[in-house]
C-alpha positions in Angstrom: 94.7 125.6 41.3 95.7 122.2 42.8 93.5 120.7 45.6 94.8 120.9 49.1 96.5 117.6 50.0 94.7 115.4 52.4 96.1 115.4 56.0 95.3 113.5 59.1 93.0 115.2 61.7 94.3 115.6 65.2 92.0 114.2 67.9 92.1 113.4 71.6 90.4 110.7 73.7 90.1 110.0 77.4 89.7 106.8 79.4 88.0 107.8 82.6 87.8 105.4 85.6 85.5 105.8 88.6 86.8 103.1 90.9 86.8 100.0 88.7 84.2 101.4 86.3 85.0 102.8 82.8 83.1 105.7 81.2 81.9 104.9 77.6 79.9 106.8 75.1 77.8 105.6 72.2 78.8 107.5 69.1 76.1 109.5 67.4 77.8 110.1 64.1 80.5 108.5 61.8 83.0 107.1 62.1 81.8 104.2 64.2 78.3 105.6 64.6 76.2 103.5 67.1 79.3 101.9 68.6 80.5 102.2 72.2 83.7 104.1 72.4 85.7 106.6 74.5 84.8 110.3 74.9 86.9 112.4 72.6 87.0 114.4 69.4 88.9 116.9 67.3 91.6 119.1 68.8 90.8 122.8 68.2 93.5 125.3 67.0 95.4 126.6 70.0 94.2 123.8 72.3 96.5 121.2 73.7 95.6 117.5 73.3 94.9 117.2 77.1 92.7 120.3 77.0 90.7 118.9 74.1 90.3 115.5 75.9 88.8 117.3 79.0 86.7 119.6 76.9 85.2 116.8 74.8 84.6 114.8 78.0 82.6 117.7 79.5 80.7 118.3 76.2 79.8 114.7 75.5 79.1 113.4 79.1 78.8 116.4 81.5 81.5 114.8 83.7 85.0 116.0 84.8 88.2 114.1 85.3 91.8 114.5 86.3 94.3 113.3 83.7 97.0 111.0 85.1 99.0 110.3 82.0 99.4 109.7 78.3 98.4 106.2 77.1 99.4 106.3 73.5 99.0 108.0 70.1 96.7 105.9 67.8 96.0 106.1 64.1 92.4 105.5 63.0 92.3 105.1 59.2 89.1 104.3 57.4 89.1 103.4 53.8 86.1 104.0 51.6 83.9 101.0 51.2 81.1 100.7 48.6 77.9 102.4 49.8 79.7 103.9 52.8 80.9 107.5 53.6 84.3 108.6 52.6 87.8 107.9 53.9 89.2 109.3 57.2 92.5 109.5 59.0 92.6 110.6 62.6 95.6 110.7 64.9 94.3 110.2 68.4 96.1 111.1 71.6 94.6 109.1 74.4 94.9 109.9 78.1 94.2 108.0 81.3 92.1 109.8 83.9 90.1 109.4 87.1 86.6 110.8 87.5 86.3 113.9 89.6 82.6 114.9 89.2 79.3 114.8 87.4 77.0 112.0 86.3 77.2 110.9 82.7 74.6 112.7 80.5 74.9 112.2 76.8 75.2 115.3 74.8 76.9 116.8 71.7 77.8 113.9 69.3 76.7 111.0 71.5 73.5 109.1 72.1 74.4 107.4 75.4 77.0 107.8 78.2 77.5 105.5 81.2 80.0 103.9 83.5 80.5 100.2 83.0 82.4 97.6 85.0 85.9 97.0 83.4 85.1 93.6 81.9 81.8 94.9 80.4 83.5 98.0 78.9 86.0 95.7 77.2 83.2 93.5 75.9 81.2 96.5 74.6 84.0 98.1 72.6 84.5 96.6 69.2 87.8 98.2 68.1 90.8 96.3 69.3 92.8 99.5 69.8 90.1 100.9 72.1 90.2 97.7 74.2 94.0 98.0 74.3 94.0 101.6 75.5 91.4 100.9 78.2 93.6 98.1 79.5 96.7 100.3 79.5 94.7 103.1 81.2 93.8 100.7 83.9 97.5 100.0 84.6 98.2 103.8 84.8 95.2 104.4 87.1 96.2 101.5 89.4 99.7 102.7 89.6 98.5 106.2 90.8 95.8 104.9 93.2 97.6 102.0 94.8 98.4 102.4 98.4 102.0 103.5 98.9 104.0 102.2 101.8 105.9 104.8 103.9 109.6 104.2 104.3 
């Protein structure tokens, strides 16, 4: 019997702003173990990407948020390196959101969770695609939270 072909794993991430601050988590397992990143994880069967992002946010940080919009769909592809764990391919749907409640408490697959000023969050994240989605999320959040003039 032939082996099942390898397929990408669907995941969802969320960029949560509380004012100008960004919520980051420190990953507790591969890939990117020990690195600051965004809350998120695998999408479960029957769950939408947005539902998964909010569920993972609650599981990993004990916080809640309101999703404002889709940022992008990003591929994270890791190739096997000598002495390292195996390959991976995640397709990540990232959302922009604003914080609605709770203080960050690390749980589930993370070792730390905290809000950081925008510039610090950019400096702490090592993956260029993470920095890019944080910047794009900021634009979405600013568009939703900017004062609107009445006509």
